[in-house]
C-alpha positions in Angstrom: 105.2 105.4 104.0 106.6 102.1 105.0 103.7 100.7 106.9 101.8 99.1 104.0 102.3 96.3 101.5 104.6 94.0 103.6 104.2 90.3 102.7 107.1 88.9 104.6 107.7 89.0 108.3 111.4 89.0 109.0 112.4 87.4 112.2 109.4 85.2 112.5 109.8 81.5 111.7 107.9 80.7 108.5 107.0 77.3 110.0 105.7 79.0 113.1 103.6 81.3 111.1 102.3 78.5 109.0 101.4 76.4 112.0 100.4 79.0 114.5 99.1 81.9 112.4 98.1 80.0 109.3 96.7 77.0 111.2 93.5 78.8 111.8 93.3 79.8 108.2 93.8 76.1 107.2 90.9 75.0 109.4 88.8 77.9 108.0 89.6 77.0 104.5 88.8 73.4 105.2 85.4 74.4 106.5 84.9 76.7 103.5 85.8 73.9 101.1 83.3 71.6 102.9 80.6 74.1 102.3 81.6 74.6 98.7 81.5 70.8 98.2 78.0 70.7 99.6 77.0 73.5 97.3 76.0 75.7 100.2 78.5 78.6 100.5 77.3 81.3 102.8 75.9 84.5 101.2 78.3 86.6 103.3 81.3 84.6 102.0 80.2 85.1 98.4 79.7 88.8 98.9 83.0 89.3 100.8 85.3 87.5 98.3 85.8 90.4 95.9 86.6 92.7 98.9 89.0 90.1 100.4 90.8 89.8 97.1 91.0 93.6 96.8 92.5 94.1 100.3 95.0 91.2 99.7 96.6 93.2 96.9 99.8 94.9 98.0 99.0 98.1 96.3 95.4 98.4 97.5 96.2 101.0 100.1 97.7 103.2 97.4 94.6 102.9 95.3 92.4 104.0 98.3 94.8 106.8 99.1 94.5 108.1 95.5 90.7 107.8 95.7 90.6 109.8 98.9 92.8 112.5 97.4 90.5 112.8 94.3 87.4 113.0 96.6 89.0 115.7 98.7 90.0 117.8 95.6 86.6 117.4 94.0 84.7 118.1 97.2 86.8 121.2 98.1 86.3 122.7 94.7 82.6 121.8 94.3 79.6 124.0 95.3 79.8 122.1 98.6 83.3 123.3 99.4 82.2 125.3 102.4 80.9 122.0 103.9 84.3 120.5 103.5 86.0 123.3 105.5 83.3 123.3 108.1 83.5 119.5 108.6 87.3 119.5 109.5 86.9 122.6 111.7 84.2 121.0 113.8 85.4 120.8 117.4 85.2 117.5 119.3 86.0 117.5 123.0 86.5 114.9 125.8 85.4 116.0 129.3 86.3 114.2 132.5 85.0 116.3 135.4 86.7 119.7 135.2 89.3 118.5 132.7 88.7 118.7 129.0 90.6 118.2 125.8 89.1 120.0 122.8 90.5 119.6 119.2 89.0 120.1 115.8 88.3 117.1 113.7 91.3 117.9 111.5 93.5 118.0 114.7 92.1 114.7 115.9 93.1 113.2 112.5 96.6 114.9 112.4 97.5 114.7 116.0 95.8 111.5 117.3 95.2 109.1 114.4 98.5 110.0 112.8 100.2 109.1 116.1 99.0 105.5 115.3 100.4 105.9 111.8 103.8 106.9 113.2 103.6 104.2 115.8 103.5 101.6 113.0 106.4 103.6 111.4 108.3 103.1 114.7 107.4 99.4 114.7 108.6 99.0 111.1 111.9 100.8 111.8 112.5 98.7 114.9 111.8 95.5 113.0 114.2 96.4 110.2 116.9 97.4 112.7 116.3 94.2 114.7 116.3 91.6 112.0 115.5 93.2 108.6 117.3 95.0 105.9 118.9 97.5 108.3 120.1 95.0 110.8 123.7 94.7 109.4 126.0 97.3 108.0 126.4 95.5 104.6 122.7 95.5 104.0 121.9 98.9 105.5 124.5 101.2 103.9 123.1 101.3 100.4 119.5 102.2 101.4 120.5 104.4 104.3 123.0 106.5 102.3 120.5 106.6 99.4 117.8 107.8 101.7 120.2 110.4 103.1 120.9 111.7 99.6 117.2 111.7 98.9 116.6 114.0 102.0 119.6 116.3 101.7 119.3 117.3 98.1 115.5 118.0 98.0 116.0 120.1 101.2 118.9 122.0 99.6 117.0 122.7 96.4 114.0 124.1 98.4 116.3 126.2 100.6 118.2 127.6 97.6 114.9 129.0 96.3 113.6 130.4 99.6 116.9 131.3 101.4 116.3 134.3 103.7 112.5 134.2 103.3 109.9 133.2 105.9 109.0 130.3 103.6 112.4 128.7 104.2 110.7 126.9 107.1 109.2 124.5 104.5 112.6 122.9 103.6 111.5 119.6 105.2 108.5 119.1 103.0 110.0 117.4 100.0 112.2 115.1 102.0 109.8 112.2 102.6 108.7 109.3 100.3 105.2 107.9 100.4 105.7 104.2 100.3 102.1 103.3 99.5 102.1 105.2 96.2 105.7 104.1 95.4 104.8 100.4 95.9 101.6 100.9 93.9 103.6 102.3 91.0 106.3 99.6 91.2 103.7 96.8 91.4 102.6 97.7 87.9 105.6 95.8 86.6 104.8 92.6 88.6 107.4 89.9 88.3 109.6 92.0 86.0 110.9 93.8 89.2 114.1 92.1 90.6 113.7 91.1 94.3 116.7 93.2 95.1 115.1 96.3 93.8 111.9 95.8 95.8 114.0 95.3 99.0 116.0 98.4 98.1 112.8 100.5 97.8 111.3 99.2 101.1 114.6 99.7 103.0 115.0 103.1 101.5 111.6 104.1 102.6 112.3 102.8 106.2 115.5 104.8 106.4 113.6 107.8 104.9 111.0 107.5 107.5 113.6 107.5 110.3 115.1 110.7 108.9 111.7 112.4 108.5 110.8 111.5 112.1 114.1 113.1 113.3 113.4 116.2 111.3 109.9 116.6 112.7 111.1 116.1 116.3 114.1 118.4 116.1 113.1 121.2 113.7 109.3 121.4 113.9 108.9 121.7 117.6 106.7 124.6 118.9 107.3 126.4 122.3 108.8 123.7 124.5 107.2 122.9 127.9 109.8 121.1 129.9 107.4 119.8 132.6 105.2 118.2 130.0 108.1 116.8 128.1 109.5 115.4 131.4 106.2 113.6 132.0 106.3 112.1 128.5 109.8 110.9 129.0 108.8 109.5 132.4 106.0 107.6 130.7 108.3 106.2 128.1 110.6 105.0 130.9 107.7 103.4 132.6 107.0 101.5 129.4 110.6 100.2 129.5 110.1 99.1 133.1 106.9 97.2 132.1 108.8 95.5 129.3 111.6 94.4 131.6 109.3 92.9 134.3 107.4 91.0 131.6 104.1 92.8 131.5 102.4 91.8 128.2 98.8 93.0 128.6 98.1 95.3 125.7 95.5 97.3 127.6 98.2 98.4 130.1 100.4 99.8 127.3 97.4 101.5 125.6 96.7 103.4 128.8 100.3 104.4 129.4 100.7 105.2 125.7 97.6 107.6 125.8 99.1 109.4 128.8 102.5 109.7 127.0 100.7 111.0 123.9 98.8 113.6 126.0 102.0 114.8 127.7 103.8 115.0 124.4 100.8 117.0 122.9 101.2 119.6 125.7 105.0 119.7 125.5 105.3 121.4 122.2 107.0 118.4 120.6 104.6 117.1 118.0 102.4 114.4 119.5 103.2 111.9 116.7 106.8 111.6 118.0 105.3 109.8 121.0 104.0 107.1 118.6 107.4 106.6 117.0 109.1 106.4 120.5 106.5 103.8 121.7 107.1 101.8 118.5 110.8 101.7 119.2 110.2 100.4 122.7 108.0 97.5 121.6 109.7 94.1 122.1 110.9 92.5 118.8 111.3 89.0 120.1 108.6 86.3 120.6 107.2 85.6 124.0 108.0 81.9 123.7 110.5 79.6 121.9 108.8 79.0 118.6 109.9 75.4 118.1 107.8 73.7 120.8 104.9 76.1 119.9 105.1 74.9 116.3 105.1 71.3 117.4 102.1 71.8 119.6 100.3 73.7 116.8 100.8 70.7 114.5 99.3 68.4 117.1 96.3 70.6 117.5 95.7 70.8 113.7 96.0 67.1 113.4 93.4 66.6 116.2 91.1 69.2 114.6 91.2 67.3 111.3 90.2 64.1 113.1 87.3 65.8 114.7 86.1 67.4 111.5 86.3 64.2 109.5 84.9 62.0 112.3 81.4 63.6 112.1 79.2 65.4 114.6 78.6 62.3 116.8 82.2 62.4 118.1 82.1 66.0 119.3 78.4 66.8 119.1 78.5 70.1 121.0 81.8 71.2 119.6 83.4 71.7 123.1 86.6 70.0 122.2 87.0 71.9 118.9 86.3 75.1 120.8 89.0 74.3 123.3 91.5 73.4 120.7 90.8 76.6 118.7 91.3 78.7 121.8 94.6 77.0 122.5 95.7 77.5 118.9 94.9 81.2 119.1 97.0 81.4 122.3 99.9 79.6 120.6 99.7 82.0 117.7 99.9 84.9 120.2 102.9 83.3 122.0 104.8 82.5 118.8 104.8 86.1 117.5 106.7 89.0 119.1 104.6 91.9 120.4 106.1 94.0 117.5 104.9 91.6 114.8 101.5 91.0 116.5 100.9 94.8 116.7 101.9 95.3 113.1 99.6 92.5 112.0 96.7 94.1 113.8 97.4 97.8 113.0 98.7 97.7 109.4 95.2 97.1 107.8 93.7 99.9 109.9 96.5 102.3 109.0 96.6 101.4 105.3 92.9 101.3 104.7 91.4 103.8 107.2 93.9 106.2 108.8 95.9 107.1 105.7 92.9 107.6 103.4 91.2 109.7 106.1 94.3 111.8 106.5 94.4 112.3 102.7 90.7 113.3 102.7 91.3 115.8 105.5 94.4 117.4 103.9 94.3 117.1 100.1 91.4 119.4 99.6 93.2 122.4 98.0 91.1 125.2 96.5 92.2 125.4 92.9 91.1 128.9 91.9 92.6 132.1 90.5 93.5 133.5 93.9 95.4 130.3 94.8 97.5 130.3 91.6 97.7 134.1 91.6 99.7 134.2 94.9 103.3 134.5 93.8 104.9 133.4 97.0 102.6 130.4 97.4 103.4 129.2 93.9 107.1 129.6 94.6 106.6 127.3 97.6 104.9 124.8 95.3 107.6 125.1 92.7 110.4 124.5 95.2 108.6 121.5 96.7 108.0 120.0 93.2 111.6 120.5 92.2 112.8 118.9 95.4 110.6 115.8 94.7 111.2 115.6 91.0 114.9 116.4 90.8 116.3 116.2 94.4 115.0 112.8 95.2 116.2 110.8 92.2 119.5 112.6 91.8 120.3 112.6 95.5 119.4 108.9 95.9 121.4 107.9 92.8 124.5 110.0 93.6 124.7 108.9 97.3 124.1 105.2 96.3 126.8 105.5 93.6 129.2 106.9 96.2 128.4 104.1 98.7 129.2 101.5 96.1 132.3 103.1 94.6 133.7 103.6 98.1 133.2 99.9 99.0 130.7 100.7 101.8 127.9 98.8 99.9 127.3 96.5 97.0 124.7 96.6 94.2 121.8 94.2 94.8 121.9 91.2 92.4 120.1 91.8 89.1 119.7 95.6 89.7 121.1 98.2 87.2 121.8 101.9 87.7 118.9 102.7 85.4 116.6 100.8 87.8 118.1 102.6 90.8 117.5 105.9 89.2 113.9 104.9 88.2 113.2 103.8 91.8 114.6 107.2 92.9 112.1 108.9 90.7 109.3 106.9 92.3 110.7 107.9 95.7 109.8 111.5 94.6 106.2 110.6 95.3 105.9 112.5 98.5 102.4 112.6 99.9 101.4 111.6 103.5 104.4 112.9 105.4 104.9 115.8 103.0 101.4 117.0 103.6 101.9 116.4 107.3 105.1 118.5 107.4 103.3 121.2 105.4 100.8 121.7 108.3 103.7 121.9 110.8 105.8 124.3 108.7 103.2 126.9 107.7 100.3 128.8 109.2 99.6 131.1 106.2 97.0 129.4 104.1 98.4 130.5 100.7 101.7 128.9 101.6 99.9 125.7 102.7 97.9 125.6 99.4 101.0 126.3 97.3 102.9 123.5 99.1 100.0 121.1 98.6 99.8 121.9 94.9 103.5 121.3 94.6 103.2 118.0 96.4 100.3 116.8 94.3 101.8 118.0 91.0 105.3 116.8 91.8 104.1 113.4 93.0 101.9 112.9 89.9 104.9 113.7 87.6 107.2 111.5 89.6 104.8 108.6 89.2 104.6 109.1 85.4 108.3 109.6 84.9 109.2 106.8 87.3 106.9 104.3 85.6 108.3 105.4 82.2 111.9 105.1 83.3 111.4 101.6 84.9 109.5 100.5 81.8 112.7 101.2 79.8 115.2 99.7 82.3 113.4 96.6 83.8 113.8 93.3 82.0 111.1 92.5 79.4 110.4 89.1 80.9 109.6 88.2 84.5 112.7 87.8 86.6 113.9 84.2 86.7 112.1 83.1 83.5 114.3 81.8 80.6 114.5 84.0 77.6 113.0 82.6 74.4 115.4 82.1 71.5 114.7 82.4 67.9 
């Protein structure tokens, strides 16, 4: 999915981030360098450095997701497999007087934590629509039409296999791309990847997310409760009103958001749709003009440098430094839009906690004779795998080709059709949302298991074939480096 691995923040002034957001880092690094020079680095710093480097890697979330998947598979098929099932069926309830909300641990992960995941998806989509790759028709048409082809053809392949059968309901499973794994696979090639191809993949995933959310909201809705749905819409309208009158306290929106989520949960529309809707409603513009904020941040940094170099006798108790650091933190908050601020806060939690936890809760398929012996379940898995392996790359490439030939879009600089096809193969890595839709589409366990086998097998093959294709089509040298002669 598209909520991990973003290094750039479109729409936020680089200078503002450097001064307001990075200013604190500059002071921190200065202090760290001082300790290094004195030969007394803190033990906690030495121990945390490997972990900091790991979490700074763009593909780290994909590595954790893969690890959680392997753990789930091994655990579910070990002698302790019954403990795996019992754990996720444990009921946890919230009681407030006579009111209570009881869900299994699996439901808390899928309905509550995944709402936060889809909230970040909504934020990402809003950001790209506001000032990113989807903000203008010229930039948006290629990834949007490519994503459309990458949804239509996989769904059509699945439907052609299961037309007229109860399992037809799973047509939405092979439609989604897991951006964490796709970026992980693409990052293998490092600087060999043209910037235009990276942008294409990320924008493709954003458009893909938007389509997946629409499919979930429209086609995977249970029995509809209009009163509960009305309360959810009323709560969303209240959020709009709070935005208009200038309320910026996060706690207020958390309370209203929880009420919207609860109403959506009771409405029959999947609760995660509330997360996407709340993400769309988050303001995308900074609270203050970034230019004076940046100027004041530079002044504070200069004053802090003076205090640090002047010695402890100038500011013995650190009161002035403390005041300046608090002002710098306030400037950082004012210079970022609520959207960017929330993404900065939530992305690490989603990438390194929620998504791996979801994988742990859903990837535990029992790989035994009865699972593979169920014909219908295996047909579900085969159709899902074909949708991912064939439908995704062919659909993306054909629709992208049509967009360029019709003049609706242009090919990114330095990108070839072989690279577009290879990226389309990587887009066949369908994991998080594909597993999520599986749980919405089916109640029969054999169908669920078959679908999960198709997702895991198809995604693995898509990774191998995508990496192989790109290894043949990407330039041999890093992009921008001169070729050696002779």
